[in-house]
C-alpha positions in Angstrom: 39.6 -0.3 -16.0 40.2 2.6 -13.6 37.6 3.7 -11.1 36.7 6.9 -13.0 36.0 5.0 -16.2 34.1 2.3 -14.2 32.0 5.1 -12.7 31.1 6.4 -16.2 30.2 2.9 -17.4 27.9 2.4 -14.4 26.3 5.8 -14.8 25.6 5.1 -18.5 24.2 1.6 -17.6 21.8 3.2 -15.0 20.8 5.9 -17.5 20.1 3.1 -20.0 18.1 1.1 -17.5 15.9 4.2 -16.7 15.4 4.7 -20.5 14.3 1.0 -20.8 11.7 1.9 -18.1 10.4 4.6 -20.4 12.1 7.5 -18.8 13.6 8.5 -22.1 15.1 11.9 -21.0 17.5 10.4 -18.4 21.1 11.5 -18.8 24.4 11.5 -17.0 24.6 14.6 -14.8 28.4 14.8 -14.9 28.6 14.9 -18.7 27.0 18.4 -18.7 28.4 20.1 -15.6 30.7 17.8 -13.8 30.2 19.6 -10.5 30.7 17.8 -7.2 27.4 17.2 -5.5 25.3 16.9 -8.6 23.3 13.7 -9.3 25.2 11.0 -11.2 22.1 10.5 -13.4 19.4 13.0 -13.9 15.9 12.0 -14.9 13.6 15.0 -15.8 10.5 12.7 -15.6 11.4 11.9 -12.0 12.5 15.4 -10.8 12.2 14.7 -7.1 14.8 11.8 -7.1 18.5 12.2 -6.8 20.4 9.3 -8.2 23.9 8.3 -6.9 25.2 5.4 -9.0 27.6 2.8 -7.8 29.1 -0.2 -9.6 31.2 -2.9 -8.0 31.3 -6.1 -6.1 31.3 -4.4 -2.7 29.5 -1.3 -1.5 29.7 0.7 1.7 26.0 1.1 1.7 25.8 3.6 4.6 28.6 5.7 3.0 26.8 5.7 -0.4 23.5 6.7 1.2 25.2 9.4 3.3 26.8 10.8 0.1 23.4 10.8 -1.7 21.8 12.5 1.3 24.5 15.2 1.4 24.2 15.9 -2.2 20.4 15.6 -2.7 19.2 19.0 -1.5 15.4 18.7 -1.1 15.2 15.7 -3.4 14.8 12.0 -2.4 18.2 10.3 -2.2 18.5 7.0 -4.1 21.6 4.9 -4.5 21.5 2.7 -7.6 24.0 -0.2 -7.2 24.8 -3.2 -9.3 27.3 -6.0 -9.0 28.6 -7.7 -12.2 26.0 -10.1 -13.6 23.3 -9.0 -11.1 20.2 -6.8 -11.3 20.2 -3.2 -10.2 19.2 -2.4 -6.7 17.7 1.0 -5.6 18.7 1.7 -2.0 17.2 4.5 0.1 16.7 5.3 3.8 13.5 3.9 5.2 12.4 7.5 6.0 12.7 8.3 2.3 10.6 5.4 1.4 8.0 6.5 4.0 8.0 10.1 2.5 7.5 8.6 -1.0 4.7 6.4 0.1 2.9 9.2 1.9 2.8 11.1 -1.4 1.6 8.2 -3.5 -1.6 6.4 -4.1 -0.1 3.1 -2.8 -1.1 3.9 0.8 -4.7 4.4 1.9 
């Protein structure tokens, strides 16, 4: 499978995972516009998150996060990554996590 097709498969899998979490409106961003810099997966129910999706056995974590940060505009950058046979991981800079927590009811 070439890397472009592998990317599409990964994006569909992340979209489907979001849908399983009851975010039923999630869709692949590239399928509609295909513009560079757009989120790989868009979830209207989570409008402040920018999802960059990666699939593979190895990941340049910092490179993927930097790509998400470059492309996210004013949204929170999240890298969704999964190895074969493993669970999805959501990766973000610690500052992004702090911003999310400050805006939530998890922190007193």
